[in-house]
Structure formats: C-alpha cells, structure tokens
N, C-alpha and C positions, 0 to 999 in steps of 0.2 A: 682283793684276794683273801684278806683276813676277815671279811664280813664285819668290819667296823662301820657302824652306821654313821651317817653324817647329814647335816643340813647346812648348806652354805648359800648365803644371800650375796649376790653381786649387784650392788646398787648402780643404777644408771643415772637418769636425769631427775627422777622423782626422789626428793630428799626424804629419808626415812629416819629422822632423828628420834621419833617416838619409839620405833622398834629398837633402834640402837640403844636407847636408854633403859630398855628392859633387861639388858645383859651387863656383863662385867667389861668395863673399858680396858682394852689391851694396847691399842695403837702400836702394833709391831709389824715387822715385815711378813709378807705372805710367803711362807715356805711350806713344803711338804712335811717337814719335821714338826713344825708348829701345829699344822692341822691334825697330824696323827696324835700328837700330845693332847690336844684339846678333846678329840673325839675318842680317846682311849676309854674303853668301858669302865664304868664306876668312878670316873673322875668327876669333880664338881661341875664342870662345864659341858659334860658329855651329852646331855639331853637337849640342850638348846641349840639355836642356830648360831653359826659364825657369820658375822656381818663384815663385808668387804667393801671398801670405798677406795678408788684410785690405787688399786693394787696393794692396799694395806689392810691388815686385819684390825678393824676398829674396835670390835667387841665380840664376846662369845657368851654363850648361855642365854641368847636372846629368845624371847617369846614371840611367836608369829600368830597372826589371826588365822583361824581355821576357816576353810571354805564351808559354806552351808549348802552347797549344791548337792542335791540328792542323786544325781546321775554319776557321781564319782564312785567307782567300784568300792564295795565294802571290803574287798581283799586288800585295798591299800590302807596303810596305817596313818597314824597321826602326823608323821613327818611329811608324807605326801599331801595330806589334806592341808597342812600348814603351808607347804610350798605353793600349792594352787591358791590358797587364800591370800597370800601376800602378792602373788602375781595378778590377782584380780583387781587390786587397788593401787598397783604401781607398775612401772616398766622394768622392775628388777628381773634378773634371771636367777632362779632359785634351783640349786642342784641338790639332789637327794641321793644318798647311798643307803640302800636297804640293809639293815642289820641281819635280817633273816636270809635273804637271797644273795646279797652282795651286788645286786643289779644297780646300775646308775640310771637316774631319771633326771629330767629337769622340767620346771614349770616356767612358762612365760605367757603373758597376755591371757591368763586364765585357763591355759591349756597345759596338760601334763603329757610329756613324751617319755614313755617308760621303756627301760631296757636298752638304752643306747650304748654304743661302744665308747671307749676312751677317745678314739679318733673323732667320732661324731661330737663328743663333748668339747674337744679342742676346737673343732670347727665352729660350734655355737659360740664359744667364748671369744674366739678370734673375730668372728663376724660382728659380735655385739660390742666388743671393747677395743681390740687392736685397730680395726679399721677406722673407728671414730678418733682414736688417739693419733693415728697416722695422718688423717685428714686435718685434724686440729693443728698438729705440729707443722704440717705443710703450709697451712694458711698463715700461721704465725711467721714462718720463714719468709713467705712471699710479701708480708706486710713490711 
C-alpha cells in the first residue's frame, strides 16, 4: 500500500551461499516490521534483496544475478530481472514488490508471475514451504 519496493529470496533446496555473502548478514527473525525497516526508502539495505532461509532473515542488501533473456518485458525493472535471474539458476521463490506500482510479483523456475494478490502470494509460499515442512515433520514423528 505504501509503494515500498522489495526483493525477497526464499531459499529452498538449492543452497545460495554465494548470493547470501553479497549482502549484510543479519540472522534475525522474519517479521513484517523487520522487512519494512530493511526496505524503507533510502536506507543502506533498501536496494538489495533480503535472503530468507528456514523462516529466518539471513542477510539483506544481497545482489542477485540478472536474467539475460530478451523476452522479459522492458517495462519490468531491475528487481524483476534479478528475481527471474536467480530463479533461472535455483529453485528459490523470489518475491518482488514494485516501488512504482505497488504490485506484487514472484519468480520461480525462470518464470515471472506479475500482479498477484496477497492471498495468491500466501498460497505460493504455503505450497512451497509449509507443505514441505509439514511433510518433513510428519516423517520425523513417524520414525
């Protein structure tokens, strides 16, 4: 609603230590307040990506590789191209919030999904992270 841009990497099984190391290590709880603080305009970590592993903010201000694909719309900015770029080389889910429009998008498997709702974003994150965690925890209990 406030048009605060953001780029958030949710790591899955592909370890992205090289990307993590391009930013400032935080190792803190994942909270809405922390994300707003990091992405508040003109702060030192504002322009990079936040890197999340196992529901923790591992680092902020991270640099992501840009996609070189020419078919990506010229209307999309660097954040979107970076989200696609990382999703091309990993299984991460990368969320983008446009500073200009406030629209939410996400990239996964080299594809970008533009202008999704908060409910759709919740579903994507649940499908990619909570179901795996529930299955893993259930398997551990059964052992």
